[in-house]
C-alpha positions in Angstrom: 112.8 113.4 87.4 109.7 113.6 89.5 109.6 112.9 93.3 106.4 112.3 95.2 106.4 112.1 99.0 103.7 110.1 100.7 105.0 110.3 104.3 102.3 112.8 105.4 99.4 110.6 104.2 97.9 108.7 107.2 94.9 107.1 105.5 94.3 106.6 101.8 91.5 104.9 99.9 91.8 102.7 96.8 90.5 105.4 94.4 93.3 107.9 95.4 95.9 105.2 95.4 95.0 104.0 92.0 95.2 107.5 90.5 98.5 108.4 92.2 100.1 105.3 90.7 98.5 105.9 87.3 100.2 109.3 87.3 103.5 107.6 88.0 103.0 105.2 85.2 102.1 108.0 82.8 105.3 109.9 83.7 107.3 106.8 83.0 105.8 106.6 79.5 106.9 110.2 79.0 110.4 109.2 79.9 110.3 110.9 83.3 111.8 108.9 86.2 109.5 109.0 89.2 110.7 108.6 92.7 108.3 107.7 95.5 109.2 108.4 99.2 107.5 107.6 102.5 105.2 104.8 101.5 103.5 103.6 104.7 102.5 99.9 105.0 98.8 100.7 104.6 99.5 102.5 101.3 101.7 99.6 100.1 99.0 97.1 101.1 96.3 99.1 99.2 98.5 99.3 96.1 99.2 95.6 96.1 95.5 94.8 96.6 94.9 96.9 93.5 97.5 94.9 91.5 100.0 97.7 91.4 103.5 96.4 91.0 105.6 98.4 93.5 108.8 96.7 92.4 108.8 98.8 89.2 109.1 101.9 91.3 112.2 103.6 92.6 111.3 104.1 96.3 113.0 105.5 99.3 112.0 105.6 103.0 112.7 109.4 103.3 113.0 112.4 101.1 116.6 112.9 102.4 117.5 109.5 101.0 115.9 110.3 97.6 117.8 113.6 97.4 121.1 111.9 98.3 120.5 109.4 95.5 119.7 112.1 93.0 122.8 114.1 94.0 124.9 111.0 93.7 123.5 110.2 90.3 124.1 113.8 89.1 127.7 113.8 90.3 128.4 110.5 88.6 127.1 111.8 85.3 128.7 115.1 85.4 
């Protein structure tokens, strides 16, 4: 599992957005579940403009929510 937090990013250009989501797609191909947290509206808008399908991503508003989800999943498996 891989988590990436975008909450500290105020401004992002299309080049960086494209590469960040390419990394997430590559991880998925390797069987690694990627979790994205803190996507601001401007980042989501840029991603959509680039044709990136955000519905394929597991997203959370905060890192805390992501950690709780991971913990819940681990306890359910174990």
